[in-house]
C-alpha positions as CSV (number, residue, x, y, z in Angstrom):
1,M,90.4,43.4,34.8
2,R,90.7,46.5,32.6
3,L,88.2,48.1,30.4
4,E,90.4,47.7,27.3
5,Q,90.5,44.0,27.9
6,I,86.7,43.8,28.0
7,Q,86.5,45.9,24.8
8,A,89.1,43.7,23.0
9,F,87.1,40.5,24.0
10,L,83.9,42.1,22.8
11,S,85.4,43.1,19.5
12,V,86.8,39.6,18.8
13,A,83.4,38.1,19.8
14,E,81.5,40.4,17.4
15,T,83.9,40.1,14.4
16,G,84.9,36.5,14.9
17,S,88.5,37.5,14.1
18,F,91.5,38.8,16.1
19,Q,92.7,40.6,12.9
20,Q,89.3,42.3,12.2
21,A,89.0,43.2,15.9
22,A,92.4,44.9,15.8
23,G,91.3,47.0,12.8
24,K,88.0,47.9,14.5
25,C,89.9,49.1,17.7
26,G,92.6,50.8,15.7
27,V,95.4,48.7,17.3
28,T,97.7,45.9,16.2
29,Q,96.6,42.3,16.2
30,S,99.3,41.5,18.8
31,T,97.8,44.1,21.1
32,I,94.3,42.5,20.9
33,S,95.7,39.1,21.5
34,R,97.7,40.3,24.5
35,Q,94.6,42.0,26.0
36,V,92.4,38.9,25.5
37,Q,95.2,36.6,26.9
38,G,95.5,38.9,30.0
39,L,91.7,38.6,30.6
40,E,91.8,34.8,30.2
41,A,94.7,34.6,32.7
42,E,92.8,36.7,35.2
43,L,89.6,34.6,34.8
44,G,91.5,31.3,34.6
45,L,89.4,30.2,31.6
46,S,89.8,30.2,27.8
47,L,87.3,32.6,26.1
48,F,87.9,31.6,22.5
49,H,88.6,28.5,20.5
50,R,91.6,29.5,18.4
51,M,91.0,28.4,14.8
52,A,90.4,30.0,11.5
53,H,87.3,31.7,13.0
54,A,87.5,32.8,16.6
55,K,84.7,31.0,18.3
56,L,83.5,31.6,21.9
57,T,84.0,28.9,24.4
58,L,81.4,28.2,27.1
59,A,83.1,30.7,29.4
60,G,83.1,33.2,26.6
61,E,79.4,32.7,26.0
62,R,78.7,33.4,29.7
63,L,80.9,36.5,29.7
64,L,79.5,38.0,26.6
65,P,76.3,39.6,27.9
66,H,78.2,41.0,30.9
67,A,80.9,42.4,28.7
68,R,78.2,44.2,26.6
69,K,76.6,45.7,29.8
70,I,80.0,46.9,31.1
71,C,80.9,48.5,27.8
72,Q,77.4,50.1,27.4
73,T,77.5,51.4,31.0
74,W,80.9,52.9,30.3
75,Q,79.7,54.5,27.1
76,N,76.7,56.0,28.8
77,A,78.9,57.4,31.6
78,S,81.3,58.8,29.1
79,Q,78.5,60.4,27.2
80,E,76.9,61.9,30.3
81,L,80.2,63.3,31.5
82,G,81.0,64.7,28.0
83,D,77.6,66.4,28.0
84,L,78.3,67.9,31.4
85,L,81.6,69.3,30.3
86,A,79.9,70.6,27.1
87,G,77.4,72.5,29.3
88,K,74.5,70.1,28.7
89,Q,73.4,70.2,32.3
90,P,69.8,69.4,33.0
91,E,69.4,71.8,35.9
92,L,71.4,74.2,38.1
93,C,70.3,74.6,41.7
94,V,71.0,77.7,43.7
95,A,70.4,78.6,47.3
96,A,70.6,82.3,48.4
97,I,69.6,84.4,51.4
98,H,66.3,86.2,51.1
99,S,67.7,89.7,50.7
100,V,69.9,88.7,47.8
101,C,67.1,86.8,46.1
102,A,64.8,89.8,46.3
103,A,67.3,92.6,45.6
104,Y,70.2,91.4,43.5
105,L,69.6,88.1,41.8
106,P,66.7,88.9,39.4
107,P,69.0,90.3,36.6
108,V,71.4,87.3,37.1
109,L,68.6,84.8,36.7
110,Q,67.2,86.6,33.6
111,K,70.5,86.7,31.9
112,F,71.4,83.1,32.7
113,C,68.0,81.8,31.4
114,R,68.7,83.6,28.1
115,D,72.3,82.2,27.9
116,Y,71.4,78.7,28.9
117,P,67.7,78.2,28.0
118,E,68.0,74.4,28.1
119,V,69.2,74.4,31.7
120,Q,66.4,74.3,34.3
121,L,67.3,76.9,37.0
122,R,66.1,76.2,40.5
123,V,66.5,78.9,43.1
124,T,65.6,78.5,46.8
125,A,65.7,81.2,49.4
126,L,67.3,79.8,52.6
127,G,69.1,81.0,55.7
128,S,72.9,81.2,55.3
129,D,73.6,78.2,57.5
130,R,71.0,76.0,55.8
131,A,72.1,77.0,52.4
132,L,75.7,76.1,53.1
133,K,74.6,72.8,54.6
134,V,72.7,71.8,51.5
135,L,75.7,72.9,49.3
136,K,78.0,70.6,51.3
137,D,75.5,67.8,50.9
138,G,75.5,68.2,47.2
139,L,71.8,69.3,46.9
140,V,72.7,72.7,45.3
141,D,75.5,73.9,43.1
142,V,75.9,77.5,44.3
143,A,75.1,79.4,47.4
144,V,75.0,83.2,47.9
145,V,75.0,83.7,51.6
146,M,76.3,85.5,54.6
147,N,79.7,84.0,55.3
148,N,80.1,81.4,57.9
149,R,83.6,80.1,58.0
150,Y,82.6,77.0,60.0
151,F,80.7,75.8,57.0
152,T,83.1,77.1,54.3
153,Q,86.2,75.4,55.5
154,G,87.7,72.6,53.4
155,A,90.0,72.4,50.4
156,E,87.1,71.6,48.0
157,M,85.3,74.9,48.9
158,L,85.5,78.0,46.7
159,V,84.5,81.2,48.6
160,E,84.5,84.6,47.0
161,V,83.6,87.8,48.8
162,L,80.9,89.8,46.9
163,Y,80.4,92.7,49.2
164,N,80.2,93.9,52.8
165,E,77.0,95.8,53.9
166,P,76.0,97.6,57.1
167,I,73.5,96.3,59.6
168,E,70.8,98.9,60.3
169,V,67.8,99.2,62.6
170,L,64.3,98.9,61.4
171,M,61.5,100.4,63.5
172,A,58.1,102.0,63.4
173,A,58.2,105.7,62.3
174,S,56.8,106.6,65.8
175,H,59.4,104.6,67.7
176,P,61.5,106.4,70.3
177,L,64.7,105.4,68.5
178,A,63.6,107.2,65.4
179,K,64.7,110.5,66.9
180,Y,68.4,109.5,66.5
181,D,70.4,110.0,63.3
182,R,72.5,107.0,64.4
183,V,71.1,104.7,67.1
184,P,73.5,104.5,70.1
185,T,74.1,100.9,71.1
186,A,73.4,101.8,74.7
187,E,69.8,102.6,73.6
188,L,69.6,99.7,71.1
189,I,69.9,97.1,73.7
190,C,67.0,98.4,75.7
191,Y,64.3,97.4,73.3
192,P,62.8,94.0,72.4
193,Q,63.8,92.7,69.0
194,V,62.4,90.6,66.2
195,V,65.1,88.2,64.8
196,F,65.6,85.7,62.1
197,K,64.9,82.1,62.9
198,D,67.6,79.7,64.0
199,G,69.8,78.6,61.1
200,Y,69.9,82.2,59.7
201,G,73.3,83.9,59.8
202,M,71.8,87.2,60.9
203,Q,70.4,85.7,64.1
204,R,73.9,84.4,65.0
205,M,75.5,87.7,64.1
206,V,73.2,89.7,66.3
207,Q,73.6,87.3,69.2
208,D,77.4,87.4,68.9
209,E,77.5,91.2,68.8
210,F,75.4,91.5,71.9
211,G,77.5,88.8,73.6
212,R,80.7,90.8,72.8
213,M,79.1,93.8,74.4
214,G,78.2,91.9,77.5
215,A,74.5,92.7,76.9
216,K,71.4,90.5,76.7
217,L,69.5,90.3,73.4
218,Q,65.7,90.6,74.1
219,A,64.6,88.4,71.2
220,V,60.9,88.1,71.6
221,L,59.9,86.9,68.1
222,E,61.5,84.9,65.3
223,L,60.6,85.3,61.7
224,N,62.0,84.3,58.3
225,T,60.5,86.6,55.7
226,L,61.2,90.3,55.1
227,D,57.5,91.1,54.7
228,A,56.8,89.6,58.1
229,F,59.6,91.8,59.6
230,R,58.1,94.9,58.2
231,G,54.5,94.0,59.2
232,V,55.5,93.2,62.9
233,V,57.8,96.2,63.4
234,R,55.2,98.6,61.9
235,Q,52.9,97.8,64.9
236,G,54.9,99.5,67.6
237,E,57.7,98.8,70.1
238,L,59.6,95.9,68.5
239,I,62.7,96.7,66.4
240,A,64.9,94.6,64.1
241,M,68.5,94.6,63.1
242,L,68.7,93.8,59.4
243,P,71.2,94.2,56.6
244,H,71.1,97.1,54.2
245,S,69.9,95.0,51.2
246,A,66.9,93.6,53.3
247,L,65.6,97.2,53.8
248,L,65.4,98.5,50.3
249,E,61.6,98.2,50.1
250,A,61.2,99.5,53.7
251,R,62.8,102.8,52.7
252,A,59.8,103.8,50.7
253,D,57.4,103.0,53.5
254,R,56.5,106.2,55.5
255,T,55.2,104.1,58.5
256,L,58.7,102.7,59.0
257,A,62.0,104.2,59.9
258,I,65.5,103.0,59.3
259,R,68.6,104.2,61.2
260,P,72.3,103.2,61.1
261,I,74.0,102.1,64.3
262,E,76.6,104.5,65.8
263,N,80.1,103.2,65.4
264,Q,80.9,102.9,69.1
265,R,80.4,100.2,71.7
266,P,78.2,101.1,74.7
267,N,79.7,102.6,77.8
268,S,80.9,100.7,80.9
269,K,77.6,99.8,82.4
270,V,77.0,97.3,79.6
271,S,80.4,96.9,78.1
272,A,82.2,93.6,78.6
273,I,85.5,95.3,78.9
274,G,84.3,98.3,80.9
275,T,85.3,101.1,78.5
276,A,83.8,102.6,75.4
277,A,85.9,101.7,72.3
278,A,85.5,102.8,68.7
279,D,84.4,100.0,66.4
280,P,83.4,99.9,62.8
281,I,79.7,100.0,62.0
282,W,78.3,96.5,62.2
283,T,78.6,94.8,58.8
284,R,78.0,91.4,57.3
285,E,80.1,89.7,54.6
286,V,78.1,88.3,51.7
287,V,79.9,85.6,49.7
288,L,79.5,83.3,46.7
289,V,80.2,79.7,47.6
290,T,80.6,76.6,45.4
291,T,83.2,73.9,45.0
292,H,86.3,73.8,42.8
293,D,85.0,70.8,40.8
294,R,81.7,72.5,40.0
295,M,83.6,75.4,38.4
296,Q,84.7,73.0,35.6
297,I,81.0,72.8,34.5
298,P,80.3,75.7,32.0
299,P,76.7,76.6,33.2
300,I,77.9,76.8,36.8
301,A,81.0,78.8,36.0
302,H,78.8,81.1,33.9
303,F,76.3,81.6,36.6
304,C,79.1,82.5,39.1
305,Q,80.5,85.0,36.6
306,L,77.1,86.6,36.3
307,V,76.8,86.9,40.1
308,R,80.2,88.6,40.1
309,E,79.0,91.1,37.5
310,F,75.5,91.9,39.0
311,V,75.8,91.3,42.7
312,P,75.7,93.8,44.1
313,P,74.4,96.1,41.4
314,Q,76.5,99.1,40.5
315,L,75.6,101.3,43.5
316,D,77.2,102.1,46.8
317,V,75.6,99.5,49.1
318,L,77.6,100.9,52.0
319,K,76.0,104.3,51.8
320,V,73.8,104.5,54.9
321,G,73.2,108.2,55.1
322,T,69.9,108.1,53.3
323,T,67.1,106.9,55.6
324,N,63.4,107.4,55.5
325,K,62.6,110.1,58.0
């Protein structure tokens, strides 16, 4: 059973004439007759009494309300998809990591709301792993997160690198590590740390880095807001390893200190391989993630373009020489 057969049947039923139905559908009378005959053959029942006026049979009367529903459903679906392609999307849902939400997304959100005032924009701050999970589940349209290739694999996924940023150390201004211009990793591992909760990419990254060094991470407290990190670290001994963009507000706080990490692994007493080796400063990769099919929808494509333009803002996010001393 094909849609055009149902549409031909409905046209004949409504006009009472194969000829008028052909004119209404913009096809020949033989085409209409062939479509109705095909439908009758598939159902095994005659749908019309063939006479001067095409009259519905009993089977035709029973089929008529169903045919109307089928055609109406298809019309509604076509309209909805047409609206989607025309950019008439009721809402756009975005999940992003906290630092991006606070530091980089505001101009994107403002510009998008001006460009698409009829689209309800919903933004949720989530950890990277959770954000990618809800994207894969279809609950959000776009994620701006720390890359996790375990979640971004798949032919349907579209992943674009936005920037790489260094990981730095947040501590109280009076902390012993504040005396360093760059914190040696051999010293870094000696202090208890505040980390993001499970499901946040930063927790996994810090744990992986310590594991590669053969060192034990002293994670004594888990948090999930940047305000909480600043408040706890300000109190004394605890430190936190956080990305550059998460520390923008902390740089203006005289009770806090921020230091980059030296670009070497620790020496043999803690190194997994027994020798000190030069490594790049620890960095994280921030990516824009959506799916290829969503990029066909104008509001989503436009939002992604704005992210490319504004995130990060036009400044050197890798510059770590400026710290609040």
